[in-house]
Backbone as CSV, one residue per row, in Angstrom:
resi,resn,N_x,N_y,N_z,CA_x,CA_y,CA_z,C_x,C_y,C_z
1,UNK,36.475,42.362,2.781,35.162,43.391,3.791,34.469,42.647,3.540
2,UNK,33.279,42.497,4.438,32.092,42.430,4.043,30.934,43.629,3.655
3,UNK,30.560,43.364,2.591,30.230,44.846,2.320,28.531,45.758,3.086
4,UNK,28.445,44.986,3.900,27.474,45.799,4.903,28.390,46.427,5.914
5,UNK,29.660,45.797,6.210,30.587,46.474,7.082,30.504,47.999,6.482
6,UNK,31.351,47.319,4.549,31.469,48.969,5.041,30.846,49.912,4.484
7,UNK,29.184,49.377,4.054,28.061,50.926,3.923,28.620,50.814,5.205
8,UNK,28.179,49.790,6.363,28.247,51.574,7.395,29.802,51.466,8.494
9,UNK,29.900,51.523,8.026,31.473,52.317,7.863,31.195,53.605,7.391
10,UNK,31.477,53.634,5.954,30.855,55.153,4.924,29.902,56.172,6.163
11,UNK,28.569,55.186,6.776,27.855,56.025,7.181,28.255,56.185,8.333
12,UNK,29.019,55.625,9.047,29.982,57.084,10.185,30.202,58.169,10.151
13,UNK,30.815,58.590,9.069,30.989,59.349,8.160,30.178,60.398,7.062
14,UNK,29.305,59.500,7.787,27.963,60.517,6.301,27.069,61.256,7.331
15,UNK,27.568,63.073,7.423,26.323,63.818,8.147,25.378,63.844,7.733
16,UNK,25.223,63.860,6.989,23.295,63.275,6.165,22.473,62.442,7.424
17,UNK,23.055,60.887,7.237,22.861,59.725,7.746,23.302,60.196,9.895
18,UNK,23.969,60.744,9.658,23.952,61.128,11.268,23.143,61.760,11.564
19,UNK,22.347,62.605,11.311,20.931,63.771,11.707,20.257,62.579,11.379
20,UNK,19.864,62.005,10.781,18.797,61.724,10.783,18.720,60.608,11.646
21,UNK,19.670,59.790,12.391,19.851,59.038,13.417,19.830,59.815,14.540
22,UNK,20.314,60.724,14.475,20.230,61.536,16.180,18.672,62.073,16.266
23,UNK,18.257,62.207,15.394,16.875,62.948,16.070,15.956,62.469,14.584
24,UNK,16.325,61.350,14.939,14.627,60.035,15.449,14.474,59.801,16.287
25,UNK,12.480,60.324,16.376,12.582,59.982,18.109,12.820,58.964,18.855
26,UNK,13.162,58.049,18.813,13.504,56.649,19.094,15.097,56.203,19.073
27,UNK,15.570,56.955,18.162,17.145,56.444,18.615,17.163,56.496,20.054
28,UNK,17.863,57.800,20.347,17.774,56.940,22.464,17.285,56.600,23.038
29,UNK,16.242,55.139,22.950,16.147,54.205,23.574,16.365,52.807,23.095
30,UNK,16.434,52.938,21.844,17.764,52.148,20.293,19.223,51.962,20.862
31,UNK,19.376,53.107,21.369,21.136,53.669,21.571,21.636,53.265,23.135
32,UNK,20.486,52.807,23.745,20.591,53.067,25.245,20.960,51.136,25.556
33,UNK,21.008,50.667,24.462,21.193,49.136,24.632,22.931,49.720,24.806
34,UNK,23.142,50.314,23.739,24.725,50.108,23.817,25.357,51.078,24.111
35,UNK,25.143,52.080,24.961,25.789,53.064,26.152,24.556,53.250,26.628
36,UNK,25.721,53.353,28.549,24.935,53.413,29.611,24.312,55.296,28.915
37,UNK,24.598,56.256,28.878,24.113,57.288,29.037,24.841,58.270,28.878
38,UNK,24.421,59.342,28.769,25.039,60.773,28.266,25.352,61.176,29.651
39,UNK,25.648,61.453,31.260,26.142,61.676,32.919,26.918,61.076,32.811
40,UNK,27.499,61.560,33.497,28.493,60.061,34.659,27.753,59.294,35.516
41,UNK,26.680,60.273,35.655,26.020,59.496,37.171,25.453,58.083,35.741
42,UNK,24.947,58.358,34.268,24.227,57.380,34.663,25.556,56.186,34.036
43,UNK,26.255,56.340,33.581,27.860,55.443,33.866,27.953,53.945,35.378
44,UNK,28.214,55.878,36.581,28.645,55.116,37.355,26.792,53.989,37.677
45,UNK,25.618,54.520,37.397,24.870,52.954,37.881,25.225,52.687,37.128
46,UNK,24.977,51.617,36.233,25.575,51.240,34.950,27.045,50.221,35.465
47,UNK,27.961,51.248,36.022,28.241,50.420,36.521,27.962,49.559,37.665
48,UNK,27.741,50.069,38.293,26.900,49.267,39.749,26.598,48.459,39.850
49,UNK,24.746,48.535,38.571,24.954,47.664,38.479,25.026,46.007,37.838
50,UNK,26.499,46.274,37.067,27.387,45.395,36.279,28.308,44.033,37.614
51,UNK,28.604,45.615,38.074,29.322,44.744,39.812,28.789,44.225,40.276
52,UNK,27.330,44.379,40.435,26.218,43.577,41.564,26.181,42.437,40.970
53,UNK,26.213,42.302,38.920,25.717,40.551,39.411,27.656,39.985,38.069
54,UNK,28.380,40.363,39.061,29.011,39.679,39.628,30.312,40.243,37.606
55,UNK,30.494,40.770,37.121,30.607,41.514,35.928,31.832,42.586,36.790
56,UNK,33.100,42.776,36.194,34.434,44.255,36.066,33.493,45.342,34.870
57,UNK,34.161,46.129,34.887,33.361,47.330,34.381,35.219,48.193,34.007
58,UNK,34.790,48.627,32.815,35.792,49.392,31.949,34.750,51.376,31.426
59,UNK,35.638,51.549,31.445,34.537,53.109,31.565,35.392,53.483,30.365
60,UNK,34.151,54.404,28.792,34.712,55.033,28.236,33.755,56.226,27.667
61,UNK,35.056,57.207,27.495,34.416,57.955,28.058,34.018,58.558,26.673
62,UNK,32.870,58.681,25.371,32.750,58.550,24.650,33.008,60.736,23.782
63,UNK,34.061,59.847,23.215,34.729,61.041,21.609,36.397,61.057,21.320
64,UNK,36.138,61.694,20.044,37.231,61.049,19.765,38.026,62.443,18.113
65,UNK,39.307,61.936,17.347,39.553,62.813,16.559,39.518,63.882,17.270
66,UNK,39.536,64.490,18.760,39.761,65.898,18.967,39.991,66.754,18.485
67,UNK,39.937,68.219,17.192,40.747,68.891,16.993,40.526,70.478,18.460
68,UNK,40.533,70.925,19.238,40.914,71.843,20.383,41.234,71.689,20.999
69,UNK,41.579,72.645,22.524,42.075,72.475,23.813,40.631,72.266,24.163
70,UNK,39.849,72.560,24.166,39.041,72.623,24.874,38.172,71.571,24.980
71,UNK,38.351,70.724,24.149,37.833,69.729,23.467,38.402,68.520,24.638
72,UNK,39.320,68.976,24.574,40.097,67.732,25.057,40.730,68.103,26.424
73,UNK,40.507,69.256,26.672,40.058,69.283,28.178,38.591,68.530,28.687
74,UNK,38.019,68.909,28.166,36.150,69.084,28.726,36.726,67.184,29.219
75,UNK,37.546,66.283,28.781,37.019,65.408,28.593,38.548,64.559,29.624
76,UNK,39.009,64.856,29.911,39.759,64.726,30.818,38.634,64.701,32.169
77,UNK,38.710,66.183,32.429,37.680,66.416,33.081,36.632,65.718,33.337
78,UNK,36.062,65.161,32.224,34.760,63.653,32.431,35.774,62.918,33.103
79,UNK,36.129,62.505,32.680,37.977,61.103,33.628,36.806,61.018,34.833
80,UNK,38.419,62.317,34.900,38.578,62.121,36.587,37.350,62.430,37.292
81,UNK,36.388,62.932,36.574,35.149,63.047,37.489,34.832,61.866,37.831
82,UNK,34.091,60.652,36.497,34.045,59.758,36.677,34.732,58.853,38.040
83,UNK,36.684,58.731,37.719,37.011,58.556,38.704,37.140,58.561,40.020
84,UNK,36.657,59.826,40.455,36.597,60.320,42.419,35.281,59.363,42.432
85,UNK,33.658,59.730,41.203,32.746,58.690,41.696,32.914,57.299,41.400
86,UNK,33.493,56.660,41.152,33.968,55.282,41.264,34.558,55.683,42.635
87,UNK,35.582,56.162,43.234,35.973,55.721,44.681,35.231,55.903,45.569
88,UNK,33.653,56.885,45.160,33.521,57.363,46.615,32.195,56.715,46.949
89,UNK,31.869,55.787,45.530,30.740,55.144,45.132,31.713,53.489,46.349
90,UNK,32.862,53.290,46.648,33.237,51.780,46.659,33.772,50.879,45.177
91,UNK,33.478,50.809,43.658,34.221,50.413,42.844,34.903,50.738,41.978
92,UNK,36.311,51.190,42.375,37.299,51.434,42.134,37.626,49.749,41.464
93,UNK,36.813,49.644,42.424,38.432,47.831,42.855,38.653,47.292,41.251
94,UNK,36.427,47.342,40.748,36.115,46.541,39.883,36.379,47.333,38.491
95,UNK,35.890,47.988,38.478,35.994,48.956,37.494,37.167,49.614,37.200
96,UNK,37.709,50.368,35.469,38.821,50.859,34.710,38.022,51.369,33.847
97,UNK,38.713,52.788,33.728,38.933,53.525,32.336,39.598,53.397,31.593
98,UNK,38.671,53.367,30.296,39.590,52.997,28.756,39.654,54.749,28.364
99,UNK,40.683,55.203,27.222,40.781,56.270,26.919,41.318,56.101,25.851
100,UNK,40.680,57.456,24.470,41.587,56.589,23.575,42.195,58.661,23.486
101,UNK,43.730,57.906,22.626,44.419,59.500,23.054,43.802,60.119,21.670
102,UNK,43.014,60.300,20.271,42.924,60.834,19.994,41.795,61.888,20.371
103,UNK,40.984,61.270,21.715,39.947,62.657,22.253,40.832,63.217,22.953
104,UNK,41.822,63.131,24.169,42.705,63.794,24.384,43.807,64.785,23.803
105,UNK,44.160,64.616,23.055,44.545,65.671,21.971,45.318,64.795,20.834
106,UNK,45.368,64.129,21.099,46.892,63.494,20.263,46.932,63.931,18.824
107,UNK,45.763,64.753,17.711,45.043,64.731,16.490,46.215,66.124,17.197
108,UNK,46.881,67.435,18.075,46.875,68.650,18.275,48.170,68.334,18.540
109,UNK,48.724,67.188,19.477,50.105,67.550,20.038,49.981,66.331,21.015
110,UNK,50.990,65.244,20.288,51.417,64.520,21.383,51.894,63.786,22.305
111,UNK,52.637,65.422,22.742,53.120,65.925,24.287,51.282,66.087,24.986
112,UNK,50.419,66.455,23.931,49.215,66.879,25.025,48.443,65.776,25.585
113,UNK,48.581,64.701,24.460,48.255,63.298,24.887,48.632,62.384,26.072
114,UNK,50.186,63.150,25.787,50.266,62.124,26.591,50.363,63.359,28.437
115,UNK,50.238,64.543,28.234,50.182,65.287,29.275,48.478,64.575,30.048
116,UNK,47.864,64.488,29.194,46.186,65.102,29.672,46.350,63.391,29.552
117,UNK,46.877,61.903,29.377,46.670,61.515,29.724,47.391,60.148,31.008
118,UNK,49.162,61.252,31.110,49.335,61.104,32.671,48.126,62.025,33.734
119,UNK,47.242,62.680,33.310,46.731,63.112,34.340,45.613,63.001,34.554
120,UNK,44.795,61.371,34.031,43.725,60.487,33.537,44.467,59.310,34.787
121,UNK,45.178,58.859,34.306,46.901,57.954,35.145,46.974,58.111,36.598
122,UNK,47.428,59.805,37.065,47.042,59.994,38.235,46.588,59.034,38.829
123,UNK,44.848,60.230,38.631,43.455,59.831,39.423,43.345,58.678,38.998
124,UNK,43.785,57.650,38.407,42.711,56.162,38.395,43.454,56.413,40.181
125,UNK,45.032,56.327,39.555,45.773,55.819,41.094,45.154,56.489,42.077
126,UNK,45.216,57.201,42.577,44.330,58.635,43.576,42.959,57.417,43.784
127,UNK,42.980,57.111,43.035,40.984,56.964,42.981,41.203,54.769,43.108
128,UNK,42.303,54.205,43.265,42.430,52.323,43.764,42.334,51.500,41.930
129,UNK,42.272,52.652,41.018,41.788,51.738,40.208,42.983,52.081,38.954
130,UNK,42.787,51.765,37.777,44.600,52.027,36.666,43.455,51.950,35.158
131,UNK,44.256,52.048,33.946,43.587,52.769,32.022,44.494,51.402,31.160
132,UNK,43.395,51.736,30.974,43.422,50.539,29.280,43.477,52.169,28.301
133,UNK,44.748,52.165,27.702,44.776,52.947,26.824,44.408,52.621,25.187
134,UNK,42.717,52.827,25.294,42.475,52.626,23.572,43.577,52.431,22.678
135,UNK,43.385,51.900,21.335,44.141,51.727,20.026,42.654,52.337,18.685
136,UNK,43.690,52.931,17.848,42.915,53.603,16.926,42.865,52.936,15.876
137,UNK,42.771,53.962,14.738,43.457,53.747,13.791,44.260,53.712,13.525
138,UNK,44.863,52.634,12.633,46.548,52.447,11.952,47.534,53.002,12.465
139,UNK,47.267,54.975,11.331,47.978,55.533,11.291,48.647,56.560,12.343
140,UNK,47.110,55.929,13.853,47.802,56.169,14.939,48.173,54.528,16.198
141,UNK,48.911,54.046,15.440,49.463,52.827,15.965,50.874,53.737,17.066
142,UNK,51.623,53.888,16.115,53.044,53.681,16.496,52.829,55.053,18.010
143,UNK,51.772,56.618,17.421,51.748,57.141,18.708,51.989,56.742,19.952
144,UNK,50.698,55.866,20.103,49.686,55.253,20.650,51.299,54.644,21.672
145,UNK,51.683,53.594,21.210,52.817,52.829,21.599,54.224,53.859,22.499
146,UNK,54.127,54.817,21.462,54.917,55.792,21.947,54.190,56.459,23.950
147,UNK,53.343,56.579,23.331,52.957,57.348,24.419,52.560,56.474,25.958
148,UNK,52.113,55.116,25.460,52.105,53.856,26.160,53.626,53.326,26.920
149,UNK,53.983,53.940,26.442,55.965,53.611,26.788,55.855,54.465,28.120
150,UNK,55.599,55.700,27.315,56.171,56.994,28.657,54.527,56.609,29.694
151,UNK,53.729,56.568,29.641,53.270,56.048,30.712,53.325,55.392,31.306
152,UNK,53.860,54.478,31.202,53.600,53.055,32.166,55.537,53.250,32.655
153,UNK,56.347,54.449,32.308,57.073,54.736,33.398,56.798,54.509,34.268
154,UNK,56.251,55.622,34.239,54.849,55.796,35.612,53.758,54.891,36.072
155,UNK,53.318,54.109,35.512,52.617,53.315,36.042,52.018,52.035,35.122
156,UNK,52.841,51.161,35.602,53.246,49.831,34.635,52.181,49.644,34.916
157,UNK,50.504,49.723,34.870,49.284,48.825,34.837,48.970,49.308,33.857
158,UNK,49.259,50.604,33.270,48.281,51.096,31.809,48.172,49.970,31.122
159,UNK,47.427,49.595,30.522,46.784,48.503,29.002,46.932,48.972,28.502
160,UNK,47.546,48.333,27.164,47.595,48.860,25.854,46.385,47.793,25.277
161,UNK,46.271,48.037,24.154,45.236,47.990,23.823,45.123,47.572,22.019
162,UNK,45.793,45.703,21.393,46.024,45.058,20.047,44.969,45.097,19.461
163,UNK,44.507,44.802,18.075,44.498,44.733,17.257,44.330,43.868,16.340
164,UNK,43.697,42.400,15.598,44.027,41.545,15.832,44.224,41.993,13.913
165,UNK,42.984,42.373,13.577,43.194,43.173,12.229,44.409,43.413,11.722
166,UNK,45.461,43.921,11.840,46.336,44.737,11.629,47.541,43.475,11.892
167,UNK,47.952,43.716,10.522,49.076,42.891,9.952,49.886,43.280,10.761
168,UNK,50.398,43.688,11.405,51.438,43.990,12.721,51.701,43.558,13.927
169,UNK,50.267,42.987,14.028,49.942,42.797,16.362,50.695,41.583,15.927
170,UNK,51.475,40.793,15.298,51.998,39.683,15.758,52.790,40.108,16.521
171,UNK,53.077,41.321,15.870,55.039,41.671,16.358,54.303,42.028,17.788
172,UNK,53.327,43.001,18.065,53.103,44.361,18.549,53.356,42.484,19.944
173,UNK,52.832,41.948,19.916,52.108,41.119,21.049,53.708,40.546,22.266
174,UNK,54.469,40.096,20.439,55.314,39.423,21.080,56.813,40.601,21.591
175,UNK,56.435,42.162,21.757,57.243,43.276,22.911,55.931,43.316,24.029
176,UNK,54.985,42.540,23.736,54.397,43.148,24.510,53.591,42.046,25.933
177,UNK,53.647,40.957,25.722,53.193,39.794,25.738,53.108,39.794,27.506
178,UNK,54.601,40.836,27.634,54.813,39.945,29.520,53.741,41.305,30.948
179,UNK,53.172,42.100,29.283,52.306,43.399,30.619,51.243,43.242,30.256
180,UNK,49.951,44.248,30.356,48.666,44.051,30.726,47.434,44.108,29.347
181,UNK,47.320,43.259,28.335,47.061,43.771,27.057,45.923,43.458,26.527
182,UNK,44.995,43.700,25.742,43.762,43.663,25.515,43.798,43.552,23.705
183,UNK,42.745,42.330,23.458,43.722,42.004,22.194,41.820,42.093,21.560
184,UNK,41.682,42.523,21.001,40.273,42.307,18.982,41.079,42.731,18.420
185,UNK,38.975,42.668,17.976,40.124,42.089,16.681,39.620,43.703,15.622
186,UNK,39.515,44.329,15.719,39.815,45.685,14.850,37.954,46.425,14.177
187,UNK,37.742,47.778,14.578,36.570,48.232,14.419,36.652,49.340,13.151
188,UNK,38.029,49.574,12.385,38.225,50.800,11.771,37.738,50.147,10.123
189,UNK,37.930,50.841,9.324,37.848,50.634,8.700,39.721,51.126,7.399
190,UNK,39.559,49.977,7.295,41.615,49.748,6.985,42.349,49.358,5.513
191,UNK,42.447,49.633,5.068,43.279,49.016,2.922,44.162,48.148,3.624
192,UNK,44.357,46.986,3.020,44.282,46.223,2.888,46.361,45.310,3.091
193,UNK,46.240,46.667,3.203,48.323,46.451,2.939,48.291,46.526,3.935
194,UNK,47.618,46.953,5.089,48.689,46.326,6.747,47.560,46.026,7.533
195,UNK,46.231,45.841,7.001,45.496,44.899,7.667,44.354,43.368,6.444
196,UNK,44.595,42.419,8.024,43.262,41.509,6.438,42.363,41.266,6.968
197,UNK,41.848,41.603,5.137,39.885,42.305,4.970,39.509,40.483,4.981
198,UNK,39.712,39.689,5.416,39.214,38.048,5.436,38.906,37.973,6.819
199,UNK,37.649,37.818,6.915,37.177,37.267,8.643,38.061,36.599,9.129
200,UNK,38.318,35.270,7.677,38.858,33.664,8.365,40.107,34.624,8.842
201,UNK,40.229,35.031,8.131,42.352,35.875,8.173,42.514,36.423,9.357
202,UNK,41.624,37.180,9.642,41.492,37.703,11.289,41.227,36.681,12.144
203,UNK,40.499,36.053,12.419,40.397,35.364,13.477,41.511,34.220,13.397
204,UNK,42.403,34.177,12.601,43.585,33.496,13.014,44.470,34.169,13.688
205,UNK,44.785,34.582,12.472,45.500,35.760,13.827,45.009,36.314,15.147
206,UNK,43.553,36.508,15.487,43.750,36.615,16.602,43.818,35.678,17.566
207,UNK,43.719,34.339,16.915,44.551,32.920,17.373,45.757,32.818,17.793
208,UNK,46.712,32.708,16.481,48.311,33.382,16.891,48.231,33.920,17.884
209,UNK,47.924,35.319,18.010,48.332,36.457,18.604,47.767,36.195,20.097
210,UNK,46.424,35.425,20.568,46.044,34.764,21.691,47.519,33.989,22.347
211,UNK,47.630,33.473,21.569,49.394,32.998,22.418,50.061,32.820,22.623
212,UNK,50.462,34.230,22.008,51.421,34.798,22.495,52.039,35.678,23.782
213,UNK,50.188,35.870,23.528,49.564,36.770,25.387,49.416,35.701,26.269
214,UNK,48.895,34.113,26.161,49.106,33.874,26.485,50.593,32.817,27.597
215,UNK,51.392,32.466,26.683,52.555,31.918,26.941,53.116,33.025,27.771
216,UNK,52.619,34.327,27.732,53.720,36.096,28.736,53.508,35.738,29.741
217,UNK,54.239,36.626,30.466,54.122,36.377,31.624,53.065,37.362,32.006
218,UNK,52.308,37.950,31.210,51.445,39.891,31.053,50.062,38.898,31.912
219,UNK,48.893,40.349,31.603,47.984,39.623,31.821,46.813,39.793,30.955
220,UNK,46.187,38.556,29.073,45.646,39.037,28.160,44.135,39.604,29.092
221,UNK,43.728,40.159,27.483,42.374,41.172,27.793,41.363,40.723,26.776
222,UNK,40.961,39.403,26.623,40.196,38.911,25.532,39.006,39.360,25.259
223,UNK,39.260,40.412,24.807,37.929,41.290,24.127,36.836,40.656,22.745
224,UNK,36.187,40.207,22.786,35.863,39.007,21.438,33.715,38.707,22.384
225,UNK,32.889,38.606,21.432,31.728,37.727,21.732,31.490,37.006,20.888
226,UNK,32.934,35.938,20.031,32.497,34.912,19.519,33.019,33.925,20.172
227,UNK,31.978,32.892,19.536,31.762,31.893,20.710,32.915,31.164,20.613
228,UNK,33.253,30.581,18.773,34.511,29.554,18.810,35.707,29.824,19.599
229,UNK,36.062,31.553,19.342,37.629,32.243,19.858,37.231,32.055,21.453
230,UNK,36.421,32.074,21.814,36.447,32.124,23.519,36.469,31.118,23.986
231,UNK,35.380,29.564,22.762,36.101,28.052,23.506,37.576,27.541,23.090
232,UNK,38.468,28.415,22.535,39.856,28.279,21.478,40.147,28.872,23.051
233,UNK,40.588,29.883,23.273,40.833,30.732,24.002,41.194,30.130,25.792
234,UNK,39.408,29.195,25.759,39.401,29.212,27.045,40.908,27.489,26.900
235,UNK,40.551,26.883,25.896,41.322,25.679,25.990,42.862,26.071,26.032
236,UNK,43.377,27.249,24.940,44.759,27.592,25.301,44.877,27.863,26.864
237,UNK,43.947,28.483,26.980,44.687,28.435,28.801,44.632,27.903,29.579
238,UNK,44.326,27.257,28.751,44.522,25.518,29.605,46.055,25.050,29.521
239,UNK,45.711,24.377,28.744,46.730,24.399,27.521,48.796,25.126,28.390
240,UNK,48.389,26.250,28.753,49.544,27.071,29.085,49.974,27.128,30.573
241,UNK,48.330,26.164,30.974,48.385,26.129,33.141,47.813,27.137,33.585
242,UNK,46.771,28.088,32.417,46.925,28.900,33.346,44.957,29.283,33.613
243,UNK,45.844,30.150,35.151,44.118,30.462,36.571,43.003,30.901,35.196
244,UNK,42.136,30.690,35.958,40.795,32.424,35.559,40.742,33.018,35.755
245,UNK,41.896,33.408,37.113,42.552,34.992,37.230,43.419,35.344,36.736
246,UNK,44.379,34.694,35.798,45.373,34.749,34.756,44.902,34.932,33.446
247,UNK,43.640,35.664,33.348,43.141,36.293,32.271,42.038,36.899,32.534
248,UNK,41.557,37.489,31.520,40.080,37.845,31.833,39.595,37.573,29.518
249,UNK,38.075,38.172,29.749,36.915,38.209,29.279,37.109,39.658,29.116
250,UNK,36.534,40.671,27.825,35.817,41.323,27.297,34.880,41.593,26.767
251,UNK,34.203,42.435,26.885,32.429,42.196,25.766,31.991,43.587,25.940
252,UNK,31.463,44.169,25.309,30.638,45.537,25.066,29.059,45.576,25.564
253,UNK,28.983,46.815,26.651,27.833,46.343,27.119,26.524,46.589,25.783
254,UNK,25.752,45.541,26.408,24.763,45.374,26.298,24.673,44.043,25.044
255,UNK,25.978,43.868,24.327,26.193,42.415,23.660,26.296,41.630,24.184
256,UNK,25.776,40.425,24.155,25.743,38.804,24.834,25.453,39.162,25.990
257,UNK,24.831,39.626,27.103,24.766,39.915,28.102,24.153,39.075,29.243
258,UNK,24.272,38.206,28.273,23.796,36.375,28.734,25.098,35.431,28.786
259,UNK,25.414,35.775,27.771,26.462,34.639,27.587,27.220,35.515,29.461
260,UNK,27.934,36.913,28.929,29.012,37.534,30.283,28.393,36.875,31.115
261,UNK,27.350,37.029,31.556,27.029,36.676,33.383,26.835,34.909,33.370
262,UNK,27.084,34.344,32.285,27.399,32.852,32.002,28.950,32.458,32.236
263,UNK,29.712,32.841,31.593,31.502,32.976,31.279,31.611,33.744,33.415
264,UNK,31.054,34.663,33.896,31.511,34.741,35.041,31.108,33.154,35.798
265,UNK,29.846,33.517,35.745,29.043,32.113,36.459,30.089,31.213,36.467
266,UNK,30.270,30.675,35.440,31.706,29.826,35.263,32.961,29.936,36.172
267,UNK,32.820,31.035,36.620,34.444,31.590,37.665,35.149,32.431,36.853
268,UNK,34.593,32.863,35.403,35.880,33.692,34.508,35.465,35.221,35.014
269,UNK,36.599,35.792,34.845,36.555,37.191,34.730,36.696,37.725,33.957
270,UNK,34.971,38.711,34.362,34.167,39.275,32.511,33.909,40.955,32.844
271,UNK,34.788,40.899,31.904,34.770,43.000,32.127,34.139,43.316,30.836
272,UNK,32.753,44.268,31.005,32.016,45.832,30.793,32.248,46.203,30.569
273,UNK,32.904,46.539,28.477,33.291,48.265,28.493,31.873,48.382,27.803
274,UNK,32.035,49.189,29.045,30.566,50.447,28.989,31.257,52.078,28.744
275,UNK,30.457,52.209,27.698,31.054,54.389,26.846,29.157,54.303,27.506
276,UNK,30.054,56.214,27.900,28.905,57.492,27.984,29.259,58.849,27.252
277,UNK,28.150,59.248,27.446,28.882,60.794,27.193,27.975,60.949,25.040
278,UNK,28.210,62.234,25.223,27.420,63.077,24.366,27.386,62.345,22.780
279,UNK,28.575,61.389,22.817,28.981,61.677,20.705,29.260,59.834,20.909
280,UNK,28.358,58.820,20.863,27.389,58.105,20.872,27.111,57.791,19.284
281,UNK,27.145,58.606,18.437,26.923,57.959,16.859,28.421,56.931,16.143
282,UNK,29.699,57.631,16.320,30.343,57.070,15.861,30.638,56.141,16.142
283,UNK,30.407,55.519,17.398,30.954,54.831,18.522,30.271,53.703,17.874
284,UNK,28.260,53.807,18.350,27.236,53.007,18.162,27.593,52.791,16.499
285,UNK,28.364,53.432,15.554,28.313,53.146,13.356,29.159,51.732,14.304
286,UNK,30.744,51.830,14.581,31.795,50.785,14.794,31.312,49.654,15.284
287,UNK,30.543,49.959,16.550,29.502,47.889,16.434,28.855,47.488,15.343
288,UNK,28.025,48.586,15.072,26.661,47.267,14.039,28.085,47.208,12.390
289,UNK,29.190,48.189,12.675,30.440,47.046,11.555,30.569,46.067,12.195
290,UNK,31.331,45.702,13.608,31.720,45.131,14.111,30.975,43.151,14.117
291,UNK,29.395,44.161,14.422,28.505,42.687,13.836,27.206,43.152,13.324
292,UNK,27.581,43.169,12.279,26.315,43.235,11.201,25.285,42.345,11.485
293,UNK,24.866,41.885,11.944,23.463,41.641,12.856,22.936,42.221,13.676
294,UNK,23.586,43.740,14.738,23.513,44.548,14.995,22.066,45.535,14.888
295,UNK,22.428,45.674,13.180,21.599,46.053,12.217,20.429,45.724,11.631
296,UNK,20.526,44.175,11.748,18.923,43.977,11.758,17.943,44.862,13.416
297,UNK,18.939,44.242,14.744,18.588,44.713,15.868,17.590,46.116,15.659
298,UNK,18.468,46.516,15.094,18.575,48.742,15.556,17.173,48.743,13.924
299,UNK,17.095,48.098,13.531,16.337,47.989,12.601,15.201,48.162,13.062
300,UNK,14.873,47.267,13.960,13.876,46.423,14.631,12.923,47.503,15.128
301,UNK,14.037,48.247,16.352,13.705,48.488,17.586,12.827,50.484,16.948
302,UNK,13.476,50.366,15.693,13.347,51.647,15.506,11.558,51.460,14.846
303,UNK,11.562,50.193,14.526,9.931,50.243,13.263,9.603,49.960,14.690
304,UNK,9.781,49.034,15.475,8.697,48.746,16.255,7.944,50.291,16.975
305,UNK,9.081,51.108,17.340,8.600,52.135,18.098,8.158,52.826,17.222
306,UNK,8.097,53.243,16.037,7.299,54.389,15.208,6.026,54.669,15.342
């Protein structure tokens, strides 16, 4: 693993670093490059702007590792509010939501997480959109897939997320290739026993998984900012005779925005992952770890605004 990535992921769990970043006078302005804002209104504004530029959106209310039912309930209500507003302003056709099960109670009880996710899926159906079930660290993979299977009994369009750095993911792709699947590299610190630690091996597995998904009858969603992988996916999609409407690219809010618009202008479906809410610290650290070059941007911004 890249030493800088290891350091960043360690910082994600360091309370001292968290306090320094959270209380720095300029942090809020810098964070807004990667986070739409703290309120639902901020998220809806960002969604409207992106859709106006020809992009699609998935909204993520920030929060995870919930350890009490009150917080889980607050997260559910945040999603219900966002879905209501997406419907009210006519954006639901181009915007969905992404949900982490740990944010809606997975650590407390798997049944609770299923019930809460079901409420969100029902609201998404009413709004005219759908849900993608985010994947987290490897210890939650089996539980997440179990909940996914239950949700799909009622809402077959619920999306799965699979992470290419996990050794098991190629098999999971084969199981889910006829469904809606987001493929990403993965952003958690994982042991070598379950994950590839060499970035080149992760990329190779990403391509193997992409081939499996493109060969299937489902709807693949390729979450990557890597120009080489984007080019390879485009070539493999043509080889499998997939049209630009048969798959999509996904990128993070605030990352490679020019490339997002370029791909959309070429006719590709491009969906932007838009996080919002007050619990932005862990999310920001993982984004920096995924692409350590972002660290330089973050530090330059701190210095230039101080």
